[in-house]
C-alpha atoms as an extended CHARMM CRD file, in Angstrom:
* protein
*
       298  EXT
         1         1  MET       CA             10.5130000000       22.5760000000       11.4860000000  PROA      1               0.0000000000
         2         2  SER       CA             10.6900000000       26.0470000000       12.9440000000  PROA      2               0.0000000000
         3         3  ASN       CA              8.3710000000       28.9560000000       12.2450000000  PROA      3               0.0000000000
         4         4  ARG       CA              9.9700000000       31.7000000000       10.2170000000  PROA      4               0.0000000000
         5         5  PRO       CA              8.8500000000       35.0160000000        8.7540000000  PROA      5               0.0000000000
         6         6  ILE       CA              7.3700000000       34.7390000000        5.2850000000  PROA      6               0.0000000000
         7         7  LYS       CA              9.2300000000       36.8210000000        2.7580000000  PROA      7               0.0000000000
         8         8  LYS       CA              7.3400000000       39.4640000000        0.8150000000  PROA      8               0.0000000000
         9         9  LYS       CA              6.7740000000       38.0480000000       -2.6340000000  PROA      9               0.0000000000
        10        10  LYS       CA              4.9210000000       39.1600000000       -5.7000000000  PROA      10              0.0000000000
        11        11  VAL       CA              1.3890000000       37.8690000000       -5.1710000000  PROA      11              0.0000000000
        12        12  VAL       CA              0.2360000000       35.1880000000       -7.5750000000  PROA      12              0.0000000000
        13        13  GLU       CA             -3.5420000000       35.2320000000       -7.7480000000  PROA      13              0.0000000000
        14        14  ILE       CA             -5.1430000000       31.8410000000       -7.0080000000  PROA      14              0.0000000000
        15        15  THR       CA             -8.7960000000       31.1930000000       -7.7690000000  PROA      15              0.0000000000
        16        16  GLU       CA            -11.2190000000       28.4310000000       -6.8260000000  PROA      16              0.0000000000
        17        17  GLU       CA            -10.8050000000       26.8990000000      -10.2940000000  PROA      17              0.0000000000
        18        18  ASP       CA             -7.1930000000       26.1530000000       -9.3650000000  PROA      18              0.0000000000
        19        19  PHE       CA             -8.4030000000       23.5530000000       -6.8850000000  PROA      19              0.0000000000
        20        20  GLU       CA            -10.7240000000       21.6560000000       -9.2270000000  PROA      20              0.0000000000
        21        21  VAL       CA             -8.5810000000       18.5650000000       -9.7190000000  PROA      21              0.0000000000
        22        22  GLU       CA             -9.2820000000       15.0510000000      -10.9040000000  PROA      22              0.0000000000
        23        23  TRP       CA             -7.3320000000       11.8330000000      -10.6280000000  PROA      23              0.0000000000
        24        24  THR       CA             -7.2970000000        8.8090000000      -12.9050000000  PROA      24              0.0000000000
        25        25  PRO       CA             -5.3820000000        5.6460000000      -11.9440000000  PROA      25              0.0000000000
        26        26  PRO       CA             -2.0940000000        5.0990000000      -13.8240000000  PROA      26              0.0000000000
        27        27  PRO       CA             -0.9530000000        1.5890000000      -14.8260000000  PROA      27              0.0000000000
        28        28  ARG       CA              0.9390000000       -0.3020000000      -12.0860000000  PROA      28              0.0000000000
        29        29  THR       CA              3.4240000000       -3.1520000000      -12.4310000000  PROA      29              0.0000000000
        30        30  GLY       CA              3.7300000000       -6.2460000000      -10.2540000000  PROA      30              0.0000000000
        31        31  ARG       CA              7.1010000000       -4.9830000000       -9.0190000000  PROA      31              0.0000000000
        32        32  ASP       CA              5.4590000000       -1.7840000000       -7.7590000000  PROA      32              0.0000000000
        33        33  ARG       CA              3.0250000000       -3.8120000000       -5.6590000000  PROA      33              0.0000000000
        34        34  PHE       CA              5.8010000000       -6.0540000000       -4.3230000000  PROA      34              0.0000000000
        35        35  ILE       CA              7.7940000000       -3.2060000000       -2.7750000000  PROA      35              0.0000000000
        36        36  GLN       CA              4.7860000000       -1.1600000000       -1.6650000000  PROA      36              0.0000000000
        37        37  ALA       CA              4.6440000000       -2.7020000000        1.8210000000  PROA      37              0.0000000000
        38        38  GLY       CA              8.2300000000       -1.7510000000        2.6610000000  PROA      38              0.0000000000
        39        39  VAL       CA              7.8540000000        1.7810000000        1.3560000000  PROA      39              0.0000000000
        40        40  LEU       CA              4.5630000000        2.2420000000        3.2270000000  PROA      40              0.0000000000
        41        41  PHE       CA              6.2360000000        1.2500000000        6.4970000000  PROA      41              0.0000000000
        42        42  LEU       CA              8.9110000000        3.8870000000        6.0530000000  PROA      42              0.0000000000
        43        43  ILE       CA              6.2420000000        6.4900000000        5.3310000000  PROA      43              0.0000000000
        44        44  ILE       CA              4.3570000000        5.4880000000        8.4800000000  PROA      44              0.0000000000
        45        45  CYS       CA              7.5790000000        5.3740000000       10.4630000000  PROA      45              0.0000000000
        46        46  PHE       CA              8.8020000000        8.8820000000        9.8570000000  PROA      46              0.0000000000
        47        47  LEU       CA              7.3010000000       10.6770000000        6.9050000000  PROA      47              0.0000000000
        48        48  LEU       CA              3.7340000000       11.0740000000        8.0950000000  PROA      48              0.0000000000
        49        49  PRO       CA              3.8670000000       11.0770000000       11.8880000000  PROA      49              0.0000000000
        50        50  ALA       CA              0.3790000000       12.4750000000       12.4940000000  PROA      50              0.0000000000
        51        51  ILE       CA             -1.7070000000        9.7200000000       10.9260000000  PROA      51              0.0000000000
        52        52  THR       CA             -3.6240000000        8.6840000000       14.0130000000  PROA      52              0.0000000000
        53        53  CYS       CA             -5.4450000000       10.6990000000       16.6440000000  PROA      53              0.0000000000
        54        54  ALA       CA             -3.9990000000       11.5890000000       20.0180000000  PROA      54              0.0000000000
        55        55  ILE       CA             -6.2520000000       10.8960000000       23.0110000000  PROA      55              0.0000000000
        56        56  VAL       CA             -6.4900000000       13.9550000000       25.2320000000  PROA      56              0.0000000000
        57        57  PRO       CA             -8.1100000000       13.4970000000       28.6600000000  PROA      57              0.0000000000
        58        58  ASP       CA            -10.5670000000       16.1500000000       29.7480000000  PROA      58              0.0000000000
        59        59  GLN       CA            -12.8490000000       16.7880000000       32.6320000000  PROA      59              0.0000000000
        60        60  VAL       CA            -15.2810000000       19.2690000000       31.1260000000  PROA      60              0.0000000000
        61        61  PRO       CA            -18.0520000000       18.5250000000       28.6130000000  PROA      61              0.0000000000
        62        62  LEU       CA            -17.1700000000       19.5600000000       25.0820000000  PROA      62              0.0000000000
        63        63  ASP       CA            -19.4220000000       21.1420000000       22.5010000000  PROA      63              0.0000000000
        64        64  PRO       CA            -19.9290000000       19.2250000000       19.2060000000  PROA      64              0.0000000000
        65        65  ALA       CA            -17.2130000000       21.1870000000       17.3770000000  PROA      65              0.0000000000
        66        66  GLN       CA            -14.6750000000       20.4840000000       20.1410000000  PROA      66              0.0000000000
        67        67  GLN       CA            -15.6530000000       16.8020000000       20.2110000000  PROA      67              0.0000000000
        68        68  ALA       CA            -15.1560000000       16.5730000000       16.4370000000  PROA      68              0.0000000000
        69        69  ALA       CA            -11.7490000000       18.2470000000       16.6940000000  PROA      69              0.0000000000
        70        70  GLN       CA            -10.6550000000       15.9020000000       19.4870000000  PROA      70              0.0000000000
        71        71  SER       CA            -11.8720000000       12.7680000000       17.7250000000  PROA      71              0.0000000000
        72        72  ASP       CA            -10.2350000000       13.7340000000       14.4150000000  PROA      72              0.0000000000
        73        73  PRO       CA             -7.4780000000       16.3690000000       14.7260000000  PROA      73              0.0000000000
        74        74  ILE       CA             -6.5640000000       16.0190000000       11.0490000000  PROA      74              0.0000000000
        75        75  GLU       CA            -10.0400000000       17.1350000000        9.9740000000  PROA      75              0.0000000000
        76        76  ALA       CA             -9.9180000000       19.9230000000       12.5600000000  PROA      76              0.0000000000
        77        77  GLN       CA             -6.6530000000       21.2330000000       11.0760000000  PROA      77              0.0000000000
        78        78  ILE       CA             -8.0510000000       21.0120000000        7.5430000000  PROA      78              0.0000000000
        79        79  ARG       CA            -11.0400000000       23.1060000000        8.6240000000  PROA      79              0.0000000000
        80        80  GLN       CA             -8.7960000000       25.6240000000       10.3590000000  PROA      80              0.0000000000
        81        81  TYR       CA             -6.4770000000       26.1830000000        7.4020000000  PROA      81              0.0000000000
        82        82  SER       CA             -9.3590000000       26.0970000000        4.9060000000  PROA      82              0.0000000000
        83        83  LYS       CA            -10.8680000000       29.0270000000        6.7870000000  PROA      83              0.0000000000
        84        84  GLN       CA             -7.5600000000       30.8720000000        6.7550000000  PROA      84              0.0000000000
        85        85  MET       CA             -7.2160000000       30.2820000000        3.0240000000  PROA      85              0.0000000000
        86        86  ALA       CA            -10.7740000000       31.4760000000        2.4360000000  PROA      86              0.0000000000
        87        87  ASP       CA             -9.8260000000       34.7370000000        4.1600000000  PROA      87              0.0000000000
        88        88  ASN       CA             -6.5580000000       34.9750000000        2.2070000000  PROA      88              0.0000000000
        89        89  PRO       CA             -6.2190000000       32.5150000000       -0.7110000000  PROA      89              0.0000000000
        90        90  ASN       CA             -2.6190000000       33.6280000000       -1.2950000000  PROA      90              0.0000000000
        91        91  ASP       CA             -1.3410000000       32.8870000000        2.2360000000  PROA      91              0.0000000000
        92        92  PRO       CA              1.5740000000       30.4300000000        1.7620000000  PROA      92              0.0000000000
        93        93  THR       CA              1.3990000000       29.2090000000        5.3680000000  PROA      93              0.0000000000
        94        94  ALA       CA             -2.2830000000       28.3080000000        5.1030000000  PROA      94              0.0000000000
        95        95  LEU       CA             -1.7430000000       26.6870000000        1.6950000000  PROA      95              0.0000000000
        96        96  ALA       CA              1.2370000000       24.6170000000        2.8620000000  PROA      96              0.0000000000
        97        97  ASN       CA             -0.4850000000       23.4210000000        6.0260000000  PROA      97              0.0000000000
        98        98  LEU       CA             -3.6860000000       22.6290000000        4.1710000000  PROA      98              0.0000000000
        99        99  GLY       CA             -1.5950000000       20.5660000000        1.7600000000  PROA      99              0.0000000000
       100       100  TYR       CA              0.1770000000       18.8380000000        4.6550000000  PROA      100             0.0000000000
       101       101  TYR       CA             -2.9960000000       17.7930000000        6.4530000000  PROA      101             0.0000000000
       102       102  THR       CA             -4.7840000000       16.8180000000        3.2500000000  PROA      102             0.0000000000
       103       103  THR       CA             -1.8630000000       14.4930000000        2.5020000000  PROA      103             0.0000000000
       104       104  LEU       CA             -2.2290000000       12.9860000000        5.9770000000  PROA      104             0.0000000000
       105       105  LYS       CA             -5.9200000000       12.3970000000        5.3800000000  PROA      105             0.0000000000
       106       106  ALA       CA             -5.1580000000       10.6540000000        2.0890000000  PROA      106             0.0000000000
       107       107  ALA       CA             -2.4730000000        8.4760000000        3.6920000000  PROA      107             0.0000000000
       108       108  ARG       CA             -4.8560000000        7.4560000000        6.4560000000  PROA      108             0.0000000000
       109       109  ILE       CA             -7.4190000000        6.3500000000        3.8750000000  PROA      109             0.0000000000
       110       110  GLY       CA             -4.7400000000        4.2670000000        2.1740000000  PROA      110             0.0000000000
       111       111  MET       CA             -3.6310000000        2.5710000000        5.3880000000  PROA      111             0.0000000000
       112       112  THR       CA             -7.1760000000        1.6780000000        6.4140000000  PROA      112             0.0000000000
       113       113  GLY       CA             -8.0000000000        0.1410000000        3.0440000000  PROA      113             0.0000000000
       114       114  GLY       CA            -10.2970000000        2.9720000000        1.9790000000  PROA      114             0.0000000000
       115       115  ASP       CA            -11.3290000000        4.0280000000       -1.4790000000  PROA      115             0.0000000000
       116       116  GLU       CA             -8.2730000000        4.3730000000       -3.7440000000  PROA      116             0.0000000000
       117       117  THR       CA             -9.8510000000        7.0120000000       -5.9580000000  PROA      117             0.0000000000
       118       118  GLN       CA            -10.7440000000        9.1430000000       -2.9470000000  PROA      118             0.0000000000
       119       119  LYS       CA             -7.2020000000        8.7960000000       -1.5890000000  PROA      119             0.0000000000
       120       120  MET       CA             -5.5560000000        9.7910000000       -4.8580000000  PROA      120             0.0000000000
       121       121  THR       CA             -7.9420000000       12.6890000000       -5.4320000000  PROA      121             0.0000000000
       122       122  LEU       CA             -6.9650000000       14.0440000000       -2.0110000000  PROA      122             0.0000000000
       123       123  LEU       CA             -3.2730000000       13.6560000000       -2.8810000000  PROA      123             0.0000000000
       124       124  VAL       CA             -3.7150000000       15.5450000000       -6.1460000000  PROA      124             0.0000000000
       125       125  THR       CA             -5.6010000000       18.2840000000       -4.3020000000  PROA      125             0.0000000000
       126       126  SER       CA             -2.8750000000       18.4400000000       -1.6620000000  PROA      126             0.0000000000
       127       127  GLU       CA             -0.2130000000       18.6930000000       -4.3600000000  PROA      127             0.0000000000
       128       128  LYS       CA             -2.0190000000       21.7260000000       -5.7700000000  PROA      128             0.0000000000
       129       129  TYR       CA             -2.0930000000       23.4510000000       -2.3680000000  PROA      129             0.0000000000
       130       130  LEU       CA              1.6370000000       22.8500000000       -1.8780000000  PROA      130             0.0000000000
       131       131  ARG       CA              2.5640000000       24.0470000000       -5.3610000000  PROA      131             0.0000000000
       132       132  ASP       CA              0.5130000000       27.2000000000       -4.8150000000  PROA      132             0.0000000000
       133       133  ALA       CA              2.3150000000       27.7840000000       -1.5240000000  PROA      133             0.0000000000
       134       134  LEU       CA              5.6030000000       27.6350000000       -3.4420000000  PROA      134             0.0000000000
       135       135  LYS       CA              4.2740000000       30.0890000000       -6.0150000000  PROA      135             0.0000000000
       136       136  GLN       CA              3.9170000000       32.5770000000       -3.1780000000  PROA      136             0.0000000000
       137       137  ASP       CA              7.2770000000       31.7170000000       -1.5790000000  PROA      137             0.0000000000
       138       138  PRO       CA              9.6730000000       29.6280000000       -3.7290000000  PROA      138             0.0000000000
       139       139  ASP       CA             12.1050000000       29.3270000000       -0.7950000000  PROA      139             0.0000000000
       140       140  TYR       CA              9.5100000000       27.8080000000        1.5470000000  PROA      140             0.0000000000
       141       141  SER       CA             11.4010000000       24.6390000000        2.5650000000  PROA      141             0.0000000000
       142       142  PHE       CA              8.4670000000       23.1570000000        4.5140000000  PROA      142             0.0000000000
       143       143  ALA       CA              6.2510000000       23.2950000000        1.4210000000  PROA      143             0.0000000000
       144       144  THR       CA              9.0190000000       21.8300000000       -0.7500000000  PROA      144             0.0000000000
       145       145  THR       CA              9.6130000000       18.9000000000        1.6000000000  PROA      145             0.0000000000
       146       146  GLU       CA              5.9060000000       18.1600000000        1.9550000000  PROA      146             0.0000000000
       147       147  LEU       CA              5.4620000000       18.3340000000       -1.8110000000  PROA      147             0.0000000000
       148       148  ALA       CA              8.2230000000       15.7380000000       -2.2390000000  PROA      148             0.0000000000
       149       149  LYS       CA              6.4550000000       13.4460000000        0.2460000000  PROA      149             0.0000000000
       150       150  ASN       CA              3.1760000000       13.9420000000       -1.5580000000  PROA      150             0.0000000000
       151       151  LEU       CA              4.7140000000       13.0870000000       -4.9270000000  PROA      151             0.0000000000
       152       152  MET       CA              6.1920000000        9.9040000000       -3.4900000000  PROA      152             0.0000000000
       153       153  LEU       CA              2.7870000000        8.8200000000       -2.2470000000  PROA      153             0.0000000000
       154       154  GLN       CA              1.5160000000        9.4000000000       -5.7770000000  PROA      154             0.0000000000
       155       155  GLU       CA              4.4160000000        7.2740000000       -7.0700000000  PROA      155             0.0000000000
       156       156  LYS       CA              5.9460000000       10.2460000000       -8.8750000000  PROA      156             0.0000000000
       157       157  ALA       CA              9.4320000000        9.3860000000       -7.6810000000  PROA      157             0.0000000000
       158       158  GLU       CA             11.3330000000       11.1940000000      -10.4300000000  PROA      158             0.0000000000
       159       159  GLU       CA              9.6650000000       14.5370000000       -9.6980000000  PROA      159             0.0000000000
       160       160  ALA       CA             10.1610000000       14.0300000000       -5.9660000000  PROA      160             0.0000000000
       161       161  ASN       CA             13.8630000000       13.2760000000       -6.4100000000  PROA      161             0.0000000000
       162       162  VAL       CA             14.4160000000       16.4680000000       -8.4060000000  PROA      162             0.0000000000
       163       163  LEU       CA             12.8520000000       18.5080000000       -5.5950000000  PROA      163             0.0000000000
       164       164  ILE       CA             14.9100000000       16.7060000000       -2.9490000000  PROA      164             0.0000000000
       165       165  GLN       CA             18.2240000000       17.2260000000       -4.7450000000  PROA      165             0.0000000000
       166       166  GLU       CA             17.4850000000       20.9000000000       -5.4120000000  PROA      166             0.0000000000
       167       167  GLU       CA             16.6070000000       21.4820000000       -1.7560000000  PROA      167             0.0000000000
       168       168  LEU       CA             19.7280000000       19.6410000000       -0.5450000000  PROA      168             0.0000000000
       169       169  LEU       CA             21.8650000000       21.9620000000       -2.6590000000  PROA      169             0.0000000000
       170       170  LYS       CA             20.0850000000       25.0060000000       -1.2100000000  PROA      170             0.0000000000
       171       171  ILE       CA             20.7300000000       24.0480000000        2.4110000000  PROA      171             0.0000000000
       172       172  GLU       CA             24.3530000000       22.8890000000        1.9670000000  PROA      172             0.0000000000
       173       173  PRO       CA             25.8860000000       26.3540000000        2.5890000000  PROA      173             0.0000000000
       174       174  LYS       CA             23.8400000000       26.6930000000        5.7860000000  PROA      174             0.0000000000
       175       175  LEU       CA             25.4890000000       23.5630000000        7.2440000000  PROA      175             0.0000000000
       176       176  SER       CA             28.6640000000       25.6390000000        7.8520000000  PROA      176             0.0000000000
       177       177  SER       CA             26.7880000000       28.5210000000        9.4410000000  PROA      177             0.0000000000
       178       178  THR       CA             28.0900000000       29.9620000000       12.6980000000  PROA      178             0.0000000000
       179       179  ASP       CA             24.5260000000       30.8350000000       13.6910000000  PROA      179             0.0000000000
       180       180  GLU       CA             23.3470000000       27.9890000000       15.9330000000  PROA      180             0.0000000000
       181       181  LYS       CA             19.6860000000       28.2430000000       14.9850000000  PROA      181             0.0000000000
       182       182  GLU       CA             20.3850000000       28.3540000000       11.2640000000  PROA      182             0.0000000000
       183       183  LEU       CA             22.7670000000       25.4020000000       11.6070000000  PROA      183             0.0000000000
       184       184  ASN       CA             20.2420000000       23.3020000000       13.5690000000  PROA      184             0.0000000000
       185       185  ASP       CA             17.4730000000       24.1240000000       11.1060000000  PROA      185             0.0000000000
       186       186  ALA       CA             19.7240000000       23.1190000000        8.2060000000  PROA      186             0.0000000000
       187       187  LYS       CA             20.5700000000       19.8020000000        9.9010000000  PROA      187             0.0000000000
       188       188  SER       CA             16.8850000000       19.0740000000       10.5100000000  PROA      188             0.0000000000
       189       189  GLN       CA             16.0750000000       19.8280000000        6.8850000000  PROA      189             0.0000000000
       190       190  LYS       CA             18.8900000000       17.5900000000        5.6800000000  PROA      190             0.0000000000
       191       191  VAL       CA             17.6640000000       14.7330000000        7.8850000000  PROA      191             0.0000000000
       192       192  GLU       CA             14.1730000000       15.0520000000        6.4270000000  PROA      192             0.0000000000
       193       193  LEU       CA             15.3870000000       15.2210000000        2.8420000000  PROA      193             0.0000000000
       194       194  LEU       CA             17.7980000000       12.2890000000        3.1840000000  PROA      194             0.0000000000
       195       195  ARG       CA             15.0520000000       10.1720000000        4.7100000000  PROA      195             0.0000000000
       196       196  LEU       CA             12.8310000000       10.9690000000        1.7600000000  PROA      196             0.0000000000
       197       197  SER       CA             15.6070000000       10.1180000000       -0.6590000000  PROA      197             0.0000000000
       198       198  ALA       CA             16.1880000000        6.8000000000        1.1320000000  PROA      198             0.0000000000
       199       199  VAL       CA             12.5140000000        5.9100000000        0.6690000000  PROA      199             0.0000000000
       200       200  SER       CA             12.8540000000        6.6640000000       -3.0340000000  PROA      200             0.0000000000
       201       201  ASP       CA             15.9410000000        4.4350000000       -3.2430000000  PROA      201             0.0000000000
       202       202  LEU       CA             14.0670000000        1.6130000000       -1.5280000000  PROA      202             0.0000000000
       203       203  LYS       CA             11.2480000000        1.9620000000       -4.0230000000  PROA      203             0.0000000000
       204       204  SER       CA             13.8390000000        1.6010000000       -6.8000000000  PROA      204             0.0000000000
       205       205  ASN       CA             15.2980000000       -1.4300000000       -5.0050000000  PROA      205             0.0000000000
       206       206  ASN       CA             18.5800000000        0.4510000000       -4.5130000000  PROA      206             0.0000000000
       207       207  HSD       CA             19.2930000000       -0.8250000000       -1.0000000000  PROA      207             0.0000000000
       208       208  GLU       CA             22.9390000000        0.2410000000       -0.9510000000  PROA      208             0.0000000000
       209       209  SER       CA             22.1320000000        3.8960000000       -1.5760000000  PROA      209             0.0000000000
       210       210  ALA       CA             19.1750000000        3.8350000000        0.8370000000  PROA      210             0.0000000000
       211       211  LEU       CA             21.3530000000        2.3820000000        3.6070000000  PROA      211             0.0000000000
       212       212  GLU       CA             24.1000000000        4.9210000000        2.9820000000  PROA      212             0.0000000000
       213       213  LYS       CA             21.6150000000        7.8010000000        3.3010000000  PROA      213             0.0000000000
       214       214  MET       CA             20.0220000000        6.3680000000        6.4240000000  PROA      214             0.0000000000
       215       215  GLY       CA             23.5160000000        6.0710000000        7.8920000000  PROA      215             0.0000000000
       216       216  GLN       CA             24.0070000000        9.8130000000        7.3350000000  PROA      216             0.0000000000
       217       217  VAL       CA             20.6100000000       10.4930000000        8.9000000000  PROA      217             0.0000000000
       218       218  ILE       CA             21.4620000000        8.4890000000       12.0120000000  PROA      218             0.0000000000
       219       219  GLU       CA             24.7810000000       10.3430000000       12.3400000000  PROA      219             0.0000000000
       220       220  LEU       CA             22.8600000000       13.6180000000       12.3110000000  PROA      220             0.0000000000
       221       221  LYS       CA             20.1780000000       12.3770000000       14.7320000000  PROA      221             0.0000000000
       222       222  PRO       CA             21.4880000000        9.3360000000       16.6550000000  PROA      222             0.0000000000
       223       223  GLY       CA             18.9210000000        9.3950000000       19.4580000000  PROA      223             0.0000000000
       224       224  ASP       CA             15.7880000000        8.6550000000       17.4040000000  PROA      224             0.0000000000
       225       225  PRO       CA             14.7220000000        4.9830000000       17.6590000000  PROA      225             0.0000000000
       226       226  ARG       CA             12.4820000000        5.2500000000       14.6000000000  PROA      226             0.0000000000
       227       227  LEU       CA             15.4580000000        5.9500000000       12.3900000000  PROA      227             0.0000000000
       228       228  TYR       CA             17.0150000000        2.6320000000       13.3890000000  PROA      228             0.0000000000
       229       229  MET       CA             13.6870000000        0.9040000000       12.7640000000  PROA      229             0.0000000000
       230       230  ALA       CA             13.5340000000        2.4780000000        9.3170000000  PROA      230             0.0000000000
       231       231  ARG       CA             17.0590000000        1.3320000000        8.4670000000  PROA      231             0.0000000000
       232       232  ALA       CA             16.2070000000       -2.1320000000        9.7900000000  PROA      232             0.0000000000
       233       233  GLU       CA             13.3460000000       -2.2920000000        7.2900000000  PROA      233             0.0000000000
       234       234  ILE       CA             15.7940000000       -1.5780000000        4.4750000000  PROA      234             0.0000000000
       235       235  TYR       CA             18.2160000000       -4.2280000000        5.7500000000  PROA      235             0.0000000000
       236       236  ALA       CA             15.3380000000       -6.7230000000        5.9330000000  PROA      236             0.0000000000
       237       237  ASN       CA             14.2970000000       -5.9380000000        2.3670000000  PROA      237             0.0000000000
       238       238  ALA       CA             17.9090000000       -6.4440000000        1.3180000000  PROA      238             0.0000000000
       239       239  GLY       CA             17.9370000000       -9.8530000000        3.0520000000  PROA      239             0.0000000000
       240       240  ASP       CA             20.3870000000       -8.9170000000        5.8390000000  PROA      240             0.0000000000
       241       241  LYS       CA             18.4590000000      -10.1240000000        8.8770000000  PROA      241             0.0000000000
       242       242  ASP       CA             21.4150000000       -9.8570000000       11.2540000000  PROA      242             0.0000000000
       243       243  ALA       CA             21.9310000000       -6.1670000000       10.5260000000  PROA      243             0.0000000000
       244       244  ALA       CA             18.1810000000       -5.5840000000       10.7450000000  PROA      244             0.0000000000
       245       245  ARG       CA             18.0370000000       -7.2950000000       14.1380000000  PROA      245             0.0000000000
       246       246  GLU       CA             20.9690000000       -5.2380000000       15.4100000000  PROA      246             0.0000000000
       247       247  ASP       CA             19.2500000000       -1.9720000000       14.4290000000  PROA      247             0.0000000000
       248       248  LEU       CA             15.9570000000       -3.0990000000       15.9420000000  PROA      248             0.0000000000
       249       249  THR       CA             17.6770000000       -4.0320000000       19.2020000000  PROA      249             0.0000000000
       250       250  THR       CA             19.2850000000       -0.5840000000       19.2560000000  PROA      250             0.0000000000
       251       251  ALA       CA             15.8790000000        1.0160000000       18.6260000000  PROA      251             0.0000000000
       252       252  VAL       CA             14.3410000000       -0.9030000000       21.5400000000  PROA      252             0.0000000000
       253       253  ASP       CA             17.2290000000        0.0500000000       23.8320000000  PROA      253             0.0000000000
       254       254  ILE       CA             16.9420000000        3.7420000000       22.9410000000  PROA      254             0.0000000000
       255       255  GLY       CA             13.1760000000        3.6060000000       23.3260000000  PROA      255             0.0000000000
       256       256  GLN       CA             13.5140000000        2.1810000000       26.8240000000  PROA      256             0.0000000000
       257       257  LYS       CA             16.0640000000        4.8370000000       27.8120000000  PROA      257             0.0000000000
       258       258  ILE       CA             13.9520000000        7.7650000000       26.6290000000  PROA      258             0.0000000000
       259       259  GLY       CA             10.6080000000        6.2810000000       27.6880000000  PROA      259             0.0000000000
       260       260  ASP       CA              9.2510000000        5.8290000000       24.1690000000  PROA      260             0.0000000000
       261       261  MET       CA              7.2780000000        2.6610000000       24.8240000000  PROA      261             0.0000000000
       262       262  GLN       CA              5.5800000000        2.7680000000       21.4350000000  PROA      262             0.0000000000
       263       263  SER       CA              8.9480000000        2.4020000000       19.7060000000  PROA      263             0.0000000000
       264       264  VAL       CA              9.8400000000       -0.3750000000       22.1550000000  PROA      264             0.0000000000
       265       265  SER       CA              6.6360000000       -2.2510000000       21.2930000000  PROA      265             0.0000000000
       266       266  GLU       CA              6.9890000000       -1.7700000000       17.5400000000  PROA      266             0.0000000000
       267       267  GLY       CA             10.6840000000       -2.7240000000       17.6090000000  PROA      267             0.0000000000
       268       268  ARG       CA              9.9110000000       -5.9490000000       19.4440000000  PROA      268             0.0000000000
       269       269  GLN       CA              7.1390000000       -6.7730000000       16.9850000000  PROA      269             0.0000000000
       270       270  MET       CA              9.5570000000       -6.2980000000       14.1210000000  PROA      270             0.0000000000
       271       271  ILE       CA             12.1600000000       -8.5300000000       15.7690000000  PROA      271             0.0000000000
       272       272  GLU       CA              9.5090000000      -11.2320000000       16.1500000000  PROA      272             0.0000000000
       273       273  ALA       CA              8.5900000000      -10.8090000000       12.4780000000  PROA      273             0.0000000000
       274       274  LEU       CA             12.2420000000      -11.3390000000       11.5130000000  PROA      274             0.0000000000
       275       275  ASP       CA             12.1530000000      -14.7130000000       13.2380000000  PROA      275             0.0000000000
       276       276  SER       CA              8.8770000000      -15.7470000000       11.5580000000  PROA      276             0.0000000000
       277       277  PRO       CA              8.7490000000      -18.6810000000        9.1040000000  PROA      277             0.0000000000
       278       278  PRO       CA             10.1170000000      -18.0480000000        5.5910000000  PROA      278             0.0000000000
       279       279  GLU       CA              6.6900000000      -17.3730000000        4.1120000000  PROA      279             0.0000000000
       280       280  LEU       CA              6.3730000000      -14.3830000000        6.4670000000  PROA      280             0.0000000000
       281       281  GLU       CA              9.8840000000      -13.1480000000        5.9080000000  PROA      281             0.0000000000
       282       282  VAL       CA              8.9280000000       -9.6680000000        4.7270000000  PROA      282             0.0000000000
       283       283  ILE       CA              8.3260000000       -7.4660000000        7.7590000000  PROA      283             0.0000000000
       284       284  LYS       CA              4.7540000000       -6.2840000000        8.1380000000  PROA      284             0.0000000000
       285       285  VAL       CA              3.8720000000       -3.8710000000       10.8940000000  PROA      285             0.0000000000
       286       286  GLU       CA              0.3430000000       -3.1880000000       12.1010000000  PROA      286             0.0000000000
       287       287  GLU       CA             -0.5720000000        0.4810000000       12.3410000000  PROA      287             0.0000000000
       288       288  THR       CA             -0.5000000000        1.7160000000       15.9110000000  PROA      288             0.0000000000
       289       289  ASP       CA             -1.1230000000        5.0810000000       17.4960000000  PROA      289             0.0000000000
       290       290  ILE       CA              1.4440000000        7.5800000000       16.3420000000  PROA      290             0.0000000000
       291       291  THR       CA              1.9350000000       10.7880000000       18.2550000000  PROA      291             0.0000000000
       292       292  PRO       CA              1.0690000000       13.8480000000       16.1420000000  PROA      292             0.0000000000
       293       293  SER       CA              4.1210000000       15.7670000000       14.9880000000  PROA      293             0.0000000000
       294       294  PRO       CA              4.8420000000       19.0140000000       16.8090000000  PROA      294             0.0000000000
       295       295  THR       CA              6.4530000000       20.3610000000       13.6330000000  PROA      295             0.0000000000
       296       296  ALA       CA              3.4160000000       20.2650000000       11.3750000000  PROA      296             0.0000000000
       297       297  THR       CA              3.1470000000       24.0400000000       11.2650000000  PROA      297             0.0000000000
       298       298  PRO       CA              6.1350000000       25.6850000000        9.5450000000  PROA      298             0.0000000000
């Protein structure tokens, strides 16, 4: 998502008390647990691309702060934006990015089997940062999209869907813009929002709607192998192994052409999982290194 000037808005004062949040676990049904694995894969696949750390070679010794930043870039970003927010607690960019990276930290805890209460407390804290960013700039699309992702991770699908539909309506006029940059930004936003909506449909077991939305996403961005992998996961959950295999084969082919060997490896693993015995029919993907997103900062 591109950087853009922040509009001058009436300042809404935010105090430290605003960030004192608590989380208590809501009741969960057996159906929720059953579909959690498929939804989590989609989140790993394209919603939270900066979960793991990138390895950066260096030839010079690093001081302790640099070593900490290299070993855990998520924590480094949280420290950076926390400092910016301390200097200006009403800065929407700092608030939105702090919310983004706090969500990533929470998701990482969830994927590594960490403490559930700690994970959910981080998500609630992140939600507060993102909502405060939107208080400062209600038209801040990055903050809106990240808030929808956060709400999905908290299993607040209804709230997330309202945000997604409102944002889709906002960007629709921009899709006919004659300004190339505005048009490309609008397409990127629509891709992100439709992917989120597809995850919500999968969680509701609405495979038909999820597949239709992922089809629109692929039309808008046909060269991304992860989109085919994501649609393959939906096909697999719907029981259509042939369609899932076709999408996975396409993902591997694209990955080979563009040199994305991680997608090639993951696609092949998923194809192997499709051919596993019936008791392993549901696709399960091990977490692997995921390249940090270059679009984390709005």
